[in-house]
N, C-alpha and C positions, 0 to 999 in steps of 0.2 A: 498919419492917417492915410497918406498916399500908399505907403507900403502895405498897410492892411487891406486897402482896396485892391491893390495889385495882387496880393496873395489870394484874396477871395476870388478874384477873376480867374486866376490860374487854376485854383481848386475847382471852381465851377466848370470851367472849360474841360478840365481833365475828367471830371465826373460825367459830363455830357458825352465825351468821346467813348468812355468805358461803357456807358449805357447803350450807346448806338451800336457798339461792336457786338453786344450780347442780344440786342433786340432783333437783329436781322439774321435769320438762320438760312443756310443754303437750301435750295429745293432738294427734296429727297431723291435719291437715285431710284431707278426703276426697281432694283432689287430690294430697296428698303421697305416698300409697301407690298403687301400681299394683294394681288389682283383677284377680284371676285369674278368667276366665270358663271354665267347664267345658262339655264335651259329655258325654253319657251314652249308655251302651249296656247292654242287658240281654239275657240269654238265660235260658231256663227248661228244666228237665228234668222230665219226667213219667215216673215209673217205676211200671209196673203190678205189682200183687200179686194178680192174678186167678189162681186155681189152674188148672193144666192148660196154662199158657202161652198162654191165649187173649187176654190183654190186649195193649195197644199201648203201648210205651215209646218216648219220643222226646226229643231235644234240639231246642228250637224257638228260632230266632233270626230277627230281622227284618233284612234286609240294608240297605245304604245307599239302595236304590231303594224301600224300603217293602215288599218282597216277603218272604213267609214262607219260611224255609229250614228244612227238617226233616232231622235225622239220626237214623236208627234206633238204638235201644238195645235190649238184651236184656231180656226179662221176668224178674222175680225167680223165678217158678215155671216149671218145665217139667212134662212129663206125670208125672214121678215125685216131684215136690215141689220144695222150695226149691233153687235152683241157684246155688251159691256161685261157680261159674265165670262165670256171667252177671253176677253182682254185681261181680266183679273186672273183667270186661270193661267194664262201665258206668263203674266208677271210673276206668279208664284213659282212656276217651273223654272224660269230664268234665274230668279233669286236663289232657288234651291241649288241650281248648278253653280252659281257664284259662291255660295256658302260651302259647297262641297270642295271646290278647288281651294278656297281659302283654308279650310281645315286640313288640306293636304300640303299646306305650306306655299301655295302659289299666291303671288301678289298681282292684283289687277293693275296693269300698266296703262292700258289705253282701250277706249271704246270708240270705234268708228261706225258711222251710220250712213245709210243711203237709201234711196228709193228708186224704183224703176216702174214706169208705166208700161203695161203690157199691150196697149192698143196702138195701132199704127195710124188711126184716123184722128188722133188728138183728143178723143173724148176721155173722160175721167171714170170710165166704167171698170177699172181694175188696175192692179199693180201689186208690188211687193215692197215691204220694208225689210232691209237687210241691216243687221248689226253684227259687228265682229268684236270679240272680247279677247284681248291679248294679255297673257299672264307670263310671269317669270318667277323663277326661284333659283337660289344658288345651287349650282351643280355640286353634288357630293363626290 
């Protein structure tokens, strides 16, 4: 009985050592994996919250030649106050731009937002919302 237990213990220990040797693989060398190189694209939206519709709202993009491309957006306010139709129109324009870049193989990585009040006296009579949309896709 002791010899059977001893034989079983040796066999089990050997099996565990063999499994341990094959379960730990060395880290791949840098040359073993192909590194993906990305190209990036960004567009920004500036949406005015200046009362009376006096602000300027835009989608700003830089094209492949480095030229600024602007697309008009509607201002949040019209002469009678906040204009929800304008906000819905801007949402459609922004989503259309997102869908276009997606169809071109761009992946949306990050959206960062901010706001800036335009008045120096501390009142809330105006400002802008800024959003930046960062995309990437594998470089061919």
